[in-house]
N, C-alpha and C positions, 0 to 999 in steps of 0.2 A: 504494500500500500504506500502510495506517495503522500508525503506530508503536504505538499503544495501541488496545485494543478500545473499544467504545462504552460499556463499563461505567463509566468515569469520568464521561462526560456524563450517563448515567442516574442515577448517584449524585448528581451535582451538581444535576440537576433535582429530585430527591427532597429534598435538603437545602434548596434554595431554596423548595420548597413547604412544608416543615416550618417554615421561618423565617417565611414569610408567614402561615401558620396560627397560629403562636405570637404574632405581633404582633396578629392579629385577636382571639385569645382574650384577650390582655392588655388590649386596648382595651375589650372587653366587660366585663372585671372592673373596670377603672378607672371605667367608667360605670355601675356597678351602682346607684348612687343618683341618677343623672341623670334628671329627669322626662322622660317620653315617649321615652327612648332605646330603640331596638330593636336587639337583638343581631344580630350578623353572623356568617356562617360562610363558610369558604373551601372550595370544591369544585374538583376538577380533572377534566378530561375523560379523563384516564388517562395519566400520564407514562410509566409502565413499559410499558403495553400499546402505546403509540405507539413507544417505543424498540424493543420486540420486533417491531413490525410491519415494521421494516426488514429483520429477519432471517427472519421467518416470514411466509409468505403465508397469509392466512385468507380463507375464503369464507363468506359469510352465505347459508346454504341455506334458511333459513326467516325470515319477517318477524318472528317472535317472538324470534329470536336477538339477542344483544347485538351492535350494529354495531361494526366496527373502523373507526376514523377516524385521520387523521393530525394532527388538531388537538390541541395540548397546552396549551390555555389554562386559566388558573385564573380562576374566577369567584367574586366575593364577593357573596353574597346577603344581603339583610336579612330577618329574620324579623319581619314586621309584623302578623301576624294574632293574636298572643297578648299577654296582659298578666298578669304575675305580681304586680305591686304596684299599689297604689291610684293611684300617680302616672303610670301608663301604661307603666312600664318593664317589659321582658320578659326581663331577664337572669336566668337560673337559675344560681346560683352552683355548685350541685352538678354540673350538667351541664358548666359551664365548667371546673371543676376536674378532672372525669373526662376531658374532651377534652384538657386540658393534659397530664395524666399519660400518656394514650395517645400524644399527639404527641411527648412527650419520649422515650418508648420507641422510637417510630419513628425519631426523629432519631438516638438513640444507636446503633440497629442500623445505620443508614446510615454513620455515622462509623466504627463498628467494621469494617464491610465495606471502607470506604475505607482504613483503616489496614492491613487485611489485604492489599489490593492493593499498597500502598506497600511493605509488608514483603516481599512476593513479588518486587517489582522490585529491592529492595535485595539480596535473596539472589542474584538473577540477576547483578546488577552485581558483587557480590563473588565470583562464581564458585562459588556453592553453599555458601559458608562461613557 
């Protein structure tokens, strides 16, 4: 029997993903003037779907459906086919800033959920007071 649900691990995975994405975005912004630098993005194969896969069994009934997998890897890909500046750099500051804001909202939502879980545990420990 597990003392805690898998929610803590799911939130931890999400926070780790948001942290890695933030570092990648910061690296892109730092290299905005570097000649021939190509921006990078972080994608994940699906942290939350993988964690839910343990609780829910899913069947792919059609080849066009999105497959369910147990891999929770993060992949950093380099966007090498575009160029926004004459020096070969393809960092789009507007996109990077929008991605950073979206990632910040995602991170804050996860931290808020984690605080809620800890507050619930604290209430239980104190006997409902």
